[in-house]
OpenMM code with the backbone's topology and positions (N, CA, C; nanometers):
from openmm import Vec3, app, unit

residues = "UNK UNK UNK UNK UNK UNK UNK UNK UNK UNK UNK UNK UNK UNK UNK UNK UNK UNK UNK UNK UNK UNK UNK UNK UNK UNK UNK UNK UNK UNK UNK UNK UNK UNK UNK UNK UNK UNK UNK UNK UNK UNK UNK UNK UNK UNK UNK UNK UNK UNK UNK UNK UNK UNK UNK UNK UNK UNK UNK UNK UNK UNK UNK UNK UNK UNK UNK UNK UNK UNK UNK UNK UNK UNK UNK UNK UNK UNK UNK UNK UNK UNK UNK UNK UNK UNK UNK UNK UNK UNK UNK UNK UNK UNK UNK UNK UNK UNK UNK UNK UNK UNK UNK UNK UNK UNK UNK UNK UNK UNK UNK UNK UNK UNK UNK UNK UNK UNK UNK UNK UNK UNK UNK UNK UNK UNK UNK UNK UNK UNK UNK UNK UNK UNK UNK UNK UNK UNK UNK UNK UNK UNK UNK UNK UNK UNK UNK UNK UNK UNK UNK UNK UNK UNK UNK UNK UNK UNK UNK UNK UNK UNK UNK UNK UNK UNK UNK UNK UNK UNK UNK UNK UNK UNK UNK UNK UNK UNK UNK UNK UNK UNK UNK UNK UNK".split()
positions = [
    Vec3(6.3815, 19.8172, 1.3989),
    Vec3(6.3488, 19.8651, 1.2648),
    Vec3(6.3145, 20.0140, 1.2723),
    Vec3(6.3663, 20.0897, 1.1784),
    Vec3(6.3470, 20.2342, 1.1775),
    Vec3(6.2079, 20.2696, 1.1241),
    Vec3(6.1447, 20.3648, 1.1893),
    Vec3(6.0115, 20.4097, 1.1490),
    Vec3(6.0268, 20.5128, 1.0361),
    Vec3(5.9727, 20.4839, 0.9145),
    Vec3(5.9908, 20.5763, 0.8021),
    Vec3(5.9182, 20.7093, 0.8229),
    Vec3(5.8060, 20.7085, 0.8943),
    Vec3(5.7324, 20.8328, 0.9196),
    Vec3(5.8149, 20.9231, 1.0106),
    Vec3(5.8737, 20.8647, 1.1159),
    Vec3(5.9557, 20.9439, 1.2068),
    Vec3(6.0795, 20.9975, 1.1339),
    Vec3(6.1349, 20.9177, 1.0455),
    Vec3(6.2503, 20.9609, 0.9667),
    Vec3(6.2133, 21.0810, 0.8779),
    Vec3(6.0965, 21.0747, 0.8140),
    Vec3(6.0499, 21.1851, 0.7309),
    Vec3(6.0272, 21.3100, 0.8149),
    Vec3(5.9637, 21.2930, 0.9306),
    Vec3(5.9362, 21.4078, 1.0163),
    Vec3(6.0650, 21.4712, 1.0681),
    Vec3(6.1624, 21.3881, 1.1010),
    Vec3(6.2890, 21.4392, 1.1544),
    Vec3(6.3586, 21.5292, 1.0536),
    Vec3(6.3615, 21.4864, 0.9287),
    Vec3(6.4320, 21.5636, 0.8266),
    Vec3(6.3423, 21.6669, 0.7598),
    Vec3(6.2145, 21.6359, 0.7438),
    Vec3(6.1271, 21.7168, 0.6603),
    Vec3(6.0752, 21.8446, 0.7197),
    Vec3(6.0536, 21.8478, 0.8509),
    Vec3(5.9875, 21.9650, 0.9080),
    Vec3(6.0706, 22.0907, 0.8880),
    Vec3(6.2025, 22.0795, 0.8954),
    Vec3(6.2896, 22.1971, 0.8780),
    Vec3(6.2763, 22.2544, 0.7373),
    Vec3(6.2674, 22.1653, 0.6373),
    Vec3(6.2561, 22.2119, 0.4999),
    Vec3(6.1239, 22.2830, 0.4769),
    Vec3(6.0175, 22.2339, 0.5389),
    Vec3(5.8882, 22.3016, 0.5265),
    Vec3(5.8963, 22.4433, 0.5826),
    Vec3(5.9611, 22.4578, 0.6958),
    Vec3(5.9749, 22.5904, 0.7571),
    Vec3(6.0627, 22.6810, 0.6698),
    Vec3(6.1743, 22.6286, 0.6208),
    Vec3(6.2643, 22.7082, 0.5366),
    Vec3(6.1929, 22.7524, 0.4086),
    Vec3(6.1269, 22.6590, 0.3425),
    Vec3(6.0534, 22.6930, 0.2198),
    Vec3(5.9427, 22.7934, 0.2520),
    Vec3(5.8745, 22.7739, 0.3630),
    Vec3(5.7684, 22.8668, 0.4025),
    Vec3(5.8195, 23.0081, 0.4227),
    Vec3(5.9345, 23.0207, 0.4883),
    Vec3(5.9930, 23.1542, 0.5103),
    Vec3(6.0314, 23.2173, 0.3764),
    Vec3(6.0931, 23.1391, 0.2872),
    Vec3(6.1342, 23.1919, 0.1563),
    Vec3(6.0126, 23.2353, 0.0750),
    Vec3(5.9091, 23.1540, 0.0733),
    Vec3(5.7890, 23.1867, -0.0038),
    Vec3(5.7197, 23.3098, 0.0551),
    Vec3(5.7105, 23.3173, 0.1881),
    Vec3(5.6483, 23.4344, 0.2513),
    Vec3(5.7290, 23.5614, 0.2218),
    Vec3(5.8618, 23.5515, 0.2253),
    Vec3(5.9455, 23.6671, 0.1915),
    Vec3(5.9263, 23.7081, 0.0448),
    Vec3(5.9113, 23.6104, -0.0438),
    Vec3(5.8839, 23.6419, -0.1848),
    Vec3(5.7497, 23.7141, -0.1972),
    Vec3(5.6527, 23.6756, -0.1147),
    Vec3(5.5240, 23.7444, -0.1144),
    Vec3(5.5360, 23.8880, -0.0679),
    Vec3(5.6145, 23.9092, 0.0356),
    Vec3(5.6381, 24.0468, 0.0846),
    Vec3(5.7079, 24.1289, -0.0232),
    Vec3(5.8049, 24.0682, -0.0916),
    Vec3(5.8741, 24.1360, -0.2011),
    Vec3(5.7755, 24.1717, -0.3122),
    Vec3(5.6861, 24.0779, -0.3471),
    Vec3(5.5890, 24.1027, -0.4540),
    Vec3(5.4945, 24.2164, -0.4168),
    Vec3(5.4532, 24.2230, -0.2910),
    Vec3(5.3644, 24.3313, -0.2479),
    Vec3(5.4391, 24.4642, -0.2449),
    Vec3(5.5669, 24.4599, -0.2079),
    Vec3(5.6427, 24.5854, -0.2015),
    Vec3(5.6776, 24.6385, -0.3408),
    Vec3(5.6863, 24.5510, -0.4400),
    Vec3(5.7122, 24.5915, -0.5791),
    Vec3(5.6086, 24.5249, -0.6700),
    Vec3(5.4812, 24.5645, -0.6589),
    Vec3(5.3757, 24.4919, -0.7297),
    Vec3(5.3844, 24.5001, -0.8823),
    Vec3(5.4296, 24.6127, -0.9352),
    Vec3(5.4395, 24.6236, -1.0809),
    Vec3(5.5495, 24.5305, -1.1326),
    Vec3(5.6626, 24.5261, -1.0636),
    Vec3(5.7708, 24.4356, -1.1035),
    Vec3(5.7254, 24.2900, -1.0945),
    Vec3(5.6518, 24.2569, -0.9878),
    Vec3(5.6008, 24.1203, -0.9735),
    Vec3(5.5019, 24.0890, -1.0853),
    Vec3(5.4139, 24.1835, -1.1148),
    Vec3(5.3175, 24.1640, -1.2222),
    Vec3(5.3845, 24.1481, -1.3576),
    Vec3(5.4878, 24.2281, -1.3822),
    Vec3(5.5614, 24.2179, -1.5088),
    Vec3(5.6349, 24.0841, -1.5187),
    Vec3(5.6869, 24.0356, -1.4072),
    Vec3(5.7540, 23.9053, -1.4063),
    Vec3(5.6545, 23.7950, -1.4412),
    Vec3(5.5379, 23.7996, -1.3792),
    Vec3(5.4341, 23.6996, -1.4062),
    Vec3(5.3903, 23.7081, -1.5522),
    Vec3(5.3730, 23.8309, -1.6017),
    Vec3(5.3332, 23.8509, -1.7405),
    Vec3(5.4375, 23.7937, -1.8356),
    Vec3(5.5634, 23.8161, -1.8083),
    Vec3(5.6716, 23.7635, -1.8925),
    Vec3(5.6715, 23.6106, -1.8906),
    Vec3(5.6536, 23.5526, -1.7739),
    Vec3(5.6494, 23.4057, -1.7628),
    Vec3(5.5328, 23.3508, -1.8448),
    Vec3(5.4161, 23.4146, -1.8350),
    Vec3(5.2997, 23.3691, -1.9115),
    Vec3(5.3265, 23.3818, -2.0612),
    Vec3(5.3884, 23.4925, -2.1030),
    Vec3(5.4219, 23.5093, -2.2443),
    Vec3(5.5153, 23.4006, -2.2944),
    Vec3(5.6175, 23.3690, -2.2164),
    Vec3(5.7121, 23.2635, -2.2550),
    Vec3(5.6415, 23.1275, -2.2601),
    Vec3(5.5554, 23.1011, -2.1626),
    Vec3(5.4812, 22.9742, -2.1620),
    Vec3(5.3948, 22.9633, -2.2873),
    Vec3(5.3260, 23.0722, -2.3243),
    Vec3(5.2452, 23.0712, -2.4465),
    Vec3(5.3322, 23.0405, -2.5692),
    Vec3(5.4479, 23.1028, -2.5763),
    Vec3(5.5368, 23.0763, -2.6900),
    Vec3(5.5804, 22.9304, -2.6946),
    Vec3(5.6179, 22.8758, -2.5804),
    Vec3(5.6625, 22.7362, -2.5753),
    Vec3(5.5485, 22.6435, -2.6162),
    Vec3(5.4284, 22.6678, -2.5639),
    Vec3(5.3129, 22.5839, -2.6007),
    Vec3(5.2873, 22.5941, -2.7510),
    Vec3(5.2930, 22.7151, -2.8047),
    Vec3(5.2727, 22.7328, -2.9479),
    Vec3(5.3758, 22.6583, -3.0300),
    Vec3(5.5015, 22.6679, -2.9900),
    Vec3(5.6080, 22.5978, -3.0631),
    Vec3(5.5926, 22.4465, -3.0538),
    Vec3(5.5538, 22.3965, -2.9383),
    Vec3(5.5316, 22.2526, -2.9226),
    Vec3(5.4169, 22.2072, -3.0126),
    Vec3(5.3118, 22.2887, -3.0192),
    Vec3(5.2002, 22.2507, -3.1061),
    Vec3(5.2387, 22.2571, -3.2543),
    Vec3(5.3196, 22.3548, -3.2922),
    Vec3(5.3681, 22.3608, -3.4304),
    Vec3(5.4478, 22.2341, -3.4612),
    Vec3(5.5375, 22.1972, -3.3711),
    Vec3(5.6160, 22.0741, -3.3886),
    Vec3(5.5241, 21.9523, -3.4005),
    Vec3(5.4210, 21.9491, -3.3164),
    Vec3(5.3288, 21.8349, -3.3160),
    Vec3(5.2509, 21.8248, -3.4477),
    Vec3(5.2224, 21.9370, -3.5114),
    Vec3(5.1445, 21.9327, -3.6354),
    Vec3(5.2156, 21.8544, -3.7457),
    Vec3(5.3491, 21.8494, -3.7414),
    Vec3(5.4216, 21.7758, -3.8442),
    Vec3(5.3993, 21.6254, -3.8340),
    Vec3(5.3516, 21.5780, -3.7201),
    Vec3(5.3270, 21.4344, -3.7050),
    Vec3(5.1815, 21.3967, -3.7353),
    Vec3(5.0980, 21.4937, -3.7690),
    Vec3(4.9563, 21.4666, -3.7966),
    Vec3(4.9371, 21.4622, -3.9483),
    Vec3(4.8944, 21.3469, -4.0015),
    Vec3(4.8837, 21.3359, -4.1476),
    Vec3(4.7575, 21.4027, -4.2070),
    Vec3(4.6441, 21.3985, -4.1366),
    Vec3(4.5202, 21.4515, -4.1940),
    Vec3(4.5066, 21.6014, -4.1667),
    Vec3(4.4707, 21.6743, -4.2728),
    Vec3(4.4565, 21.8192, -4.2592),
    Vec3(4.3369, 21.8582, -4.1746),
    Vec3(4.2325, 21.7744, -4.1717),
    Vec3(4.1149, 21.8070, -4.0887),
    Vec3(4.1545, 21.8194, -3.9422),
    Vec3(4.2386, 21.7321, -3.8953),
    Vec3(4.2862, 21.7361, -3.7573),
    Vec3(4.3972, 21.8384, -3.7419),
    Vec3(4.4870, 21.8429, -3.8396),
    Vec3(4.6034, 21.9303, -3.8324),
    Vec3(4.5644, 22.0776, -3.8251),
    Vec3(4.4585, 22.1178, -3.8950),
    Vec3(4.4222, 22.2592, -3.9024),
    Vec3(4.3894, 22.3159, -3.7640),
    Vec3(4.3291, 22.2352, -3.6774),
    Vec3(4.2944, 22.2834, -3.5431),
    Vec3(4.4191, 22.3039, -3.4579),
    Vec3(4.5171, 22.2185, -3.4750),
    Vec3(4.6442, 22.2372, -3.4050),
    Vec3(4.7180, 22.3608, -3.4569),
    Vec3(4.7110, 22.3820, -3.5871),
    Vec3(4.7768, 22.4989, -3.6464),
    Vec3(4.7111, 22.6273, -3.5943),
    Vec3(4.5777, 22.6302, -3.5928),
    Vec3(4.5060, 22.7488, -3.5426),
    Vec3(4.5387, 22.7724, -3.3959),
    Vec3(4.5343, 22.6664, -3.3170),
    Vec3(4.5662, 22.6778, -3.1745),
    Vec3(4.7102, 22.7259, -3.1547),
    Vec3(4.8026, 22.6700, -3.2308),
    Vec3(4.9432, 22.7108, -3.2204),
    Vec3(4.9586, 22.8583, -3.2561),
    Vec3(4.8887, 22.9027, -3.3601),
    Vec3(4.8963, 23.0437, -3.3986),
    Vec3(4.8461, 23.1352, -3.2877),
    Vec3(4.7362, 23.0963, -3.2249),
    Vec3(4.6843, 23.1778, -3.1142),
    Vec3(4.7845, 23.1855, -2.9990),
    Vec3(4.8420, 23.0715, -2.9634),
    Vec3(4.9419, 23.0722, -2.8556),
    Vec3(5.0636, 23.1560, -2.8938),
    Vec3(5.1120, 23.1382, -3.0149),
    Vec3(5.2296, 23.2143, -3.0590),
    Vec3(5.2005, 23.3642, -3.0639),
    Vec3(5.0863, 23.4014, -3.1221),
    Vec3(5.0510, 23.5433, -3.1295),
    Vec3(5.0287, 23.6014, -2.9899),
    Vec3(4.9626, 23.5256, -2.9031),
    Vec3(4.9409, 23.5713, -2.7656),
    Vec3(5.0719, 23.5899, -2.6921),
    Vec3(5.1622, 23.4937, -2.7057),
    Vec3(5.2929, 23.5045, -2.6405),
    Vec3(5.3736, 23.6215, -2.6927),
    Vec3(5.3728, 23.6400, -2.8260),
    Vec3(5.4459, 23.7527, -2.8844),
    Vec3(5.3844, 23.8860, -2.8425),
    Vec3(5.2511, 23.8913, -2.8371),
    Vec3(5.1834, 24.0140, -2.7934),
    Vec3(5.2213, 24.0469, -2.6491),
    Vec3(5.2130, 23.9474, -2.5617),
    Vec3(5.2437, 23.9703, -2.4203),
    Vec3(5.3889, 24.0141, -2.4024),
    Vec3(5.4804, 23.9495, -2.4731),
    Vec3(5.6223, 23.9855, -2.4597),
    Vec3(5.6555, 24.1165, -2.5309),
    Vec3(5.5853, 24.1448, -2.6403),
    Vec3(5.6114, 24.2674, -2.7141),
    Vec3(5.5477, 24.3907, -2.6520),
    Vec3(5.4363, 24.3732, -2.5853),
    Vec3(5.3640, 24.4823, -2.5192),
    Vec3(5.3368, 24.4406, -2.3735),
    Vec3(5.4413, 24.4326, -2.2912),
    Vec3(5.4236, 24.3736, -2.1577),
    Vec3(5.3264, 24.4505, -2.0673),
    Vec3(5.3196, 24.5827, -2.0792),
    Vec3(5.2272, 24.6564, -1.9935),
    Vec3(5.0822, 24.6301, -2.0337),
    Vec3(5.0572, 24.6250, -2.1635),
    Vec3(4.9220, 24.5916, -2.2105),
    Vec3(4.8899, 24.4472, -2.1727),
    Vec3(4.9900, 24.3589, -2.1847),
    Vec3(4.9708, 24.2198, -2.1433),
    Vec3(4.9385, 24.2091, -1.9956),
    Vec3(5.0062, 24.2892, -1.9132),
    Vec3(4.9805, 24.2886, -1.7684),
    Vec3(4.8370, 24.3307, -1.7389),
    Vec3(4.7918, 24.4380, -1.8031),
    Vec3(4.6541, 24.4847, -1.7805),
    Vec3(4.5542, 24.3816, -1.8326),
    Vec3(4.5828, 24.3209, -1.9467),
    Vec3(4.4936, 24.2186, -2.0032),
    Vec3(4.4823, 24.0990, -1.9091),
    Vec3(4.5939, 24.0521, -1.8585),
    Vec3(4.5921, 23.9385, -1.7650),
    Vec3(4.5171, 23.9772, -1.6373),
    Vec3(4.5346, 24.1007, -1.5916),
    Vec3(4.4637, 24.1471, -1.4722),
    Vec3(4.3131, 24.1496, -1.4960),
    Vec3(4.2711, 24.1983, -1.6125),
    Vec3(4.1278, 24.2005, -1.6452),
    Vec3(4.0728, 24.0579, -1.6511),
    Vec3(4.1488, 23.9666, -1.7108),
    Vec3(4.1048, 23.8265, -1.7155),
    Vec3(4.0946, 23.7673, -1.5752),
    Vec3(4.1874, 23.8041, -1.4881),
    Vec3(4.1832, 23.7564, -1.3501),
    Vec3(4.0577, 23.8086, -1.2790),
    Vec3(4.0260, 23.9356, -1.2999),
    Vec3(3.9067, 23.9945, -1.2381),
    Vec3(3.7808, 23.9295, -1.2939),
    Vec3(3.7761, 23.9081, -1.4257),
    Vec3(3.6599, 23.8430, -1.4866),
    Vec3(3.6422, 23.7021, -1.4309),
    Vec3(3.7519, 23.6311, -1.4114),
    Vec3(3.7463, 23.4974, -1.3519),
    Vec3(3.6939, 23.5043, -1.2092),
    Vec3(3.7361, 23.6058, -1.1354),
    Vec3(3.6908, 23.6240, -0.9974),
    Vec3(3.5384, 23.6465, -0.9931),
    Vec3(3.4877, 23.7302, -1.0832),
    Vec3(3.3434, 23.7572, -1.0883),
    Vec3(3.2688, 23.6306, -1.1295),
    Vec3(3.3167, 23.5633, -1.2338),
    Vec3(3.2524, 23.4410, -1.2803),
    Vec3(3.2523, 23.3339, -1.1714),
    Vec3(3.3644, 23.3185, -1.1023),
    Vec3(3.3749, 23.2223, -0.9930),
    Vec3(3.2761, 23.2567, -0.8824),
    Vec3(3.2624, 23.3853, -0.8502),
    Vec3(3.1678, 23.4275, -0.7474),
    Vec3(3.0246, 23.3943, -0.7859),
    Vec3(2.9896, 23.4207, -0.9115),
    Vec3(2.8536, 23.3932, -0.9584),
    Vec3(2.8250, 23.2435, -0.9550),
    Vec3(2.9196, 23.1625, -1.0025),
    Vec3(2.8972, 23.0183, -1.0024),
    Vec3(2.8922, 22.9629, -0.8600),
    Vec3(2.9698, 23.0201, -0.7685),
    Vec3(2.9634, 22.9774, -0.6286),
    Vec3(2.8262, 23.0084, -0.5684),
    Vec3(2.7724, 23.1259, -0.5993),
    Vec3(2.6384, 23.1595, -0.5495),
    Vec3(2.5351, 23.0640, -0.6068),
    Vec3(2.5452, 23.0336, -0.7363),
    Vec3(2.4509, 22.9397, -0.7980),
    Vec3(2.4600, 22.8023, -0.7317),
    Vec3(2.5822, 22.7570, -0.7059),
    Vec3(2.6013, 22.6286, -0.6392),
    Vec3(2.5420, 22.6321, -0.4986),
    Vec3(2.5680, 22.7402, -0.4253),
    Vec3(2.5154, 22.7524, -0.2894),
    Vec3(2.3644, 22.7486, -0.2872),
    Vec3(2.2996, 22.8245, -0.3758),
    Vec3(2.1530, 22.8256, -0.3796),
    Vec3(2.0973, 22.6906, -0.4218),
    Vec3(2.1650, 22.6227, -0.5153),
    Vec3(2.1152, 22.4923, -0.5596),
    Vec3(2.1393, 22.3827, -0.4557),
    Vec3(2.2241, 22.4093, -0.3564),
    Vec3(2.2557, 22.3092, -0.2534),
    Vec3(2.1855, 22.3368, -0.1208),
    Vec3(2.0886, 22.4279, -0.1216),
    Vec3(2.0211, 22.4669, 0.0031),
    Vec3(1.9645, 22.3492, 0.0815),
    Vec3(1.9049, 22.2562, 0.0108),
    Vec3(1.8321, 22.1489, 0.0787),
    Vec3(1.9221, 22.0412, 0.1380),
    Vec3(2.0420, 22.0246, 0.0875),
    Vec3(2.1259, 21.9146, 0.1358),
    Vec3(2.2661, 21.9577, 0.1803),
    Vec3(2.2882, 22.0884, 0.1969),
    Vec3(2.4182, 22.1352, 0.2433),
    Vec3(2.3962, 22.2395, 0.3521),
    Vec3(2.4394, 22.2054, 0.4730),
    Vec3(2.4126, 22.2919, 0.5873),
    Vec3(2.4786, 22.4292, 0.5746),
    Vec3(2.5955, 22.4379, 0.5185),
    Vec3(2.6676, 22.5643, 0.5106),
    Vec3(2.6462, 22.6396, 0.3804),
    Vec3(2.5336, 22.6189, 0.3156),
    Vec3(2.5103, 22.6799, 0.1845),
    Vec3(2.5141, 22.8324, 0.1901),
    Vec3(2.4726, 22.8898, 0.3024),
    Vec3(2.4728, 23.0365, 0.3135),
    Vec3(2.6156, 23.0929, 0.3063),
    Vec3(2.7130, 23.0198, 0.3638),
    Vec3(2.8517, 23.0657, 0.3591),
    Vec3(2.9050, 23.0608, 0.2166),
    Vec3(2.8641, 22.9595, 0.1419),
    Vec3(2.9061, 22.9485, 0.0019),
    Vec3(2.8485, 23.0657, -0.0787),
    Vec3(2.7197, 23.0949, -0.0569),
    Vec3(2.6562, 23.2082, -0.1256),
    Vec3(2.7243, 23.3389, -0.0849),
    Vec3(2.7519, 23.3544, 0.0446),
    Vec3(2.8165, 23.4763, 0.0927),
    Vec3(2.9549, 23.4946, 0.0307),
    Vec3(3.0342, 23.3865, 0.0261),
    Vec3(3.1682, 23.3993, -0.0324),
    Vec3(3.1595, 23.4294, -0.1821),
    Vec3(3.0612, 23.3713, -0.2497),
    Vec3(3.0418, 23.4023, -0.3914),
    Vec3(2.9997, 23.5464, -0.4127),
    Vec3(2.9105, 23.5957, -0.3268),
    Vec3(2.8665, 23.7354, -0.3356),
    Vec3(2.9844, 23.8294, -0.3095),
    Vec3(3.0645, 23.7965, -0.2097),
    Vec3(3.1816, 23.8779, -0.1768),
    Vec3(3.2806, 23.8818, -0.2942),
    Vec3(3.3092, 23.7670, -0.3540),
    Vec3(3.3992, 23.7625, -0.4698),
    Vec3(3.3445, 23.8455, -0.5848),
    Vec3(3.2152, 23.8357, -0.6083),
    Vec3(3.1529, 23.9100, -0.7180),
    Vec3(3.1603, 24.0598, -0.6929),
    Vec3(3.1276, 24.1026, -0.5718),
    Vec3(3.1307, 24.2457, -0.5387),
    Vec3(3.2737, 24.3004, -0.5485),
    Vec3(3.3697, 24.2269, -0.4918),
    Vec3(3.5093, 24.2725, -0.4972),
    Vec3(3.5574, 24.2760, -0.6422),
    Vec3(3.5225, 24.1759, -0.7219),
    Vec3(3.5611, 24.1736, -0.8625),
    Vec3(3.5039, 24.2914, -0.9399),
    Vec3(3.3776, 24.3225, -0.9168),
    Vec3(3.3156, 24.4376, -0.9837),
    Vec3(3.3821, 24.5668, -0.9377),
    Vec3(3.4114, 24.5762, -0.8091),
    Vec3(3.4808, 24.6939, -0.7559),
    Vec3(3.6179, 24.7098, -0.8216),
    Vec3(3.6931, 24.5994, -0.8297),
    Vec3(3.8244, 24.6037, -0.8944),
    Vec3(3.8113, 24.6451, -1.0410),
    Vec3(3.7098, 24.5896, -1.1085),
    Vec3(3.6909, 24.6230, -1.2494),
    Vec3(3.6632, 24.7722, -1.2669),
    Vec3(3.5880, 24.8305, -1.1747),
    Vec3(3.5595, 24.9740, -1.1812),
    Vec3(3.6837, 25.0591, -1.1554),
    Vec3(3.7852, 25.0027, -1.0900),
    Vec3(3.9093, 25.0769, -1.0636),
    Vec3(4.0147, 25.0584, -1.1728),
    Vec3(3.9853, 24.9796, -1.2741),
    Vec3(4.0854, 24.9497, -1.3762),
    Vec3(4.1246, 25.0719, -1.4587),
    Vec3(4.0461, 25.1794, -1.4549),
    Vec3(4.0838, 25.3003, -1.5290),
    Vec3(4.2020, 25.3724, -1.4629),
    Vec3(4.2286, 25.3390, -1.3366),
    Vec3(4.3417, 25.3974, -1.2641),
    Vec3(4.4677, 25.3190, -1.3008),
    Vec3(4.5642, 25.3820, -1.3694),
    Vec3(4.6827, 25.3073, -1.4148),
    Vec3(4.7633, 25.2444, -1.3014),
    Vec3(4.7780, 25.3155, -1.1886),
    Vec3(4.8541, 25.2588, -1.0769),
    Vec3(4.7879, 25.1315, -1.0251),
    Vec3(4.6557, 25.1354, -1.0137),
    Vec3(4.5826, 25.0193, -0.9636),
    Vec3(4.5929, 24.9037, -1.0618),
    Vec3(4.5653, 24.9323, -1.1900),
    Vec3(4.5628, 24.8249, -1.2890),
    Vec3(4.6991, 24.7604, -1.3083),
    Vec3(4.8066, 24.8357, -1.2871),
    Vec3(4.9408, 24.7793, -1.3031),
    Vec3(4.9870, 24.7055, -1.1772),
    Vec3(4.9246, 24.7326, -1.0638),
    Vec3(4.9703, 24.6769, -0.9357),
    Vec3(4.8904, 24.5566, -0.8883),
    Vec3(4.7665, 24.5432, -0.9321),
    Vec3(4.6764, 24.4437, -0.8738),
    Vec3(4.7283, 24.3011, -0.8858),
    Vec3(4.7769, 24.2625, -1.0030),
    Vec3(4.8246, 24.1247, -1.0217),
    Vec3(4.9398, 24.0937, -0.9265),
    Vec3(5.0346, 24.1855, -0.9122),
    Vec3(5.1476, 24.1648, -0.8212),
    Vec3(5.1031, 24.1553, -0.6762),
    Vec3(5.0046, 24.2373, -0.6381),
    Vec3(4.9532, 24.2326, -0.5006),
    Vec3(4.8814, 24.1001, -0.4759),
    Vec3(4.7990, 24.0555, -0.5711),
    Vec3(4.7313, 23.9266, -0.5564),
    Vec3(4.8316, 23.8135, -0.5384),
    Vec3(4.9335, 23.8124, -0.6215),
    Vec3(5.0346, 23.7072, -0.6131),
    Vec3(5.1109, 23.7178, -0.4814),
    Vec3(5.1435, 23.8394, -0.4384),
    Vec3(5.2137, 23.8582, -0.3117),
    Vec3(5.1343, 23.8061, -0.1934),
    Vec3(5.0055, 23.8401, -0.1884),
    Vec3(4.9209, 23.7920, -0.0790),
    Vec3(4.9114, 23.6401, -0.0828),
    Vec3(4.8957, 23.5850, -0.2015),
    Vec3(4.8889, 23.4396, -0.2158),
    Vec3(5.0177, 23.3730, -0.1677),
    Vec3(5.1316, 23.4302, -0.2034),
    Vec3(5.2600, 23.3728, -0.1591),
    Vec3(5.2771, 23.3828, -0.0079),
    Vec3(5.2328, 23.4923, 0.0512),
    Vec3(5.2430, 23.5051, 0.1976),
    Vec3(5.1615, 23.3964, 0.2655),
    Vec3(5.0365, 23.3767, 0.2207),
    Vec3(4.9539, 23.2721, 0.2821),
    Vec3(5.0107, 23.1326, 0.2565),
    Vec3(5.0656, 23.1119, 0.1381),
    Vec3(5.1288, 22.9831, 0.1074),
    Vec3(5.2494, 22.9606, 0.1990),
    Vec3(5.3311, 23.0636, 0.2180),
    Vec3(5.4468, 23.0529, 0.3072),
    Vec3(5.4059, 23.0244, 0.4500),
    Vec3(5.3024, 23.0951, 0.4972),
    Vec3(5.2534, 23.0719, 0.6341),
    Vec3(5.2044, 22.9290, 0.6491),
    Vec3(5.1344, 22.8773, 0.5471),
    Vec3(5.0847, 22.7400, 0.5596),
    Vec3(5.1999, 22.6390, 0.5593),
    Vec3(5.3067, 22.6650, 0.4836),
    Vec3(5.4235, 22.5765, 0.4879),
    Vec3(5.4880, 22.5805, 0.6262),
    Vec3(5.5013, 22.6996, 0.6827),
    Vec3(5.5588, 22.7119, 0.8176),
    Vec3(5.4712, 22.6379, 0.9183),
    Vec3(5.3406, 22.6511, 0.9057),
    Vec3(5.2475, 22.5824, 0.9956),
    Vec3(5.2609, 22.4307, 0.9817),
    Vec3(5.2681, 22.3820, 0.8579),
    Vec3(5.2838, 22.2374, 0.8369),
    Vec3(5.4140, 22.1896, 0.8996),
    Vec3(5.5217, 22.2639, 0.8803),
    Vec3(5.6499, 22.2265, 0.9402),
    Vec3(5.6440, 22.2230, 1.0915),
    Vec3(5.5773, 22.3227, 1.1517),
    Vec3(5.5674, 22.3229, 1.2990),
    Vec3(5.4800, 22.2085, 1.3484),
    Vec3(5.3771, 22.1723, 1.2732),
    Vec3(5.2937, 22.0584, 1.3117),
    Vec3(5.3711, 21.9267, 1.2982),
    Vec3(5.4562, 21.9191, 1.1958),
    Vec3(5.5404, 21.7999, 1.1811),
    Vec3(5.6369, 21.7880, 1.2987),
    Vec3(5.6922, 21.9012, 1.3428),
    Vec3(5.7847, 21.8996, 1.4559),
    Vec3(5.7118, 21.8561, 1.5831),
    Vec3(5.5888, 21.9071, 1.6016),
    Vec3(5.5103, 21.8674, 1.7194),
    Vec3(5.4809, 21.7180, 1.7171),
    Vec3(5.4475, 21.6641, 1.5987),
    Vec3(5.4202, 21.5209, 1.5876),
    Vec3(5.5451, 21.4393, 1.6183),
    Vec3(5.6602, 21.4937, 1.5848),
    Vec3(5.7871, 21.4256, 1.6114),
    Vec3(5.8149, 21.4181, 1.7608),
    Vec3(5.7797, 21.5241, 1.8333),
    Vec3(5.8075, 21.5300, 1.9767),
    Vec3(5.7131, 21.4429, 2.0590),
    Vec3(5.6056, 21.3968, 2.0001),
    Vec3(5.5097, 21.3128, 2.0752),
    Vec3(5.5569, 21.1719, 2.0897),
] * unit.nanometer
topology = app.Topology()
chain = topology.addChain("A")
for resn in residues:
    res = topology.addResidue(resn, chain)
    for name in ("N", "CA", "C"):
        topology.addAtom(name, app.Element.getBySymbol(name[0]), res)
């Protein structure tokens, strides 16, 4: 009887490595052209907002009560206006998305520090959680202070995505190599 795990490992590890290389190369491309990468991400977000808005508009026709329908209409309008704004003013949309990303980074850092401090008594590594939250907060504030620089503000989103793709690609390559090692055992 054929072992399904061995069958998966035999065929799958190569695909993990191939996908990892492609994703890592896309990350290098994004870092080398950060404004283009940021504009691509901004365009995708704008299109997604438009699609969500249109789906919600369509959904409102199936809701009979106006009390419920009005919230879908308002939400759809926000998505549609946001999508049109992002697509109509892509550079402003890019900077807006970057500012939101930085604000999320600061907020995430603050909440991580709060969690770390509240977990002091029952979590051995609480100091590392506080440290990572402090680091995120400091870096986020630093980035926010650099947003007046047009080159920085237009490039940051693409660089973040590029670095993320490189690490994602490396982890896929690592998973594929671990699958190959498990196959050889």
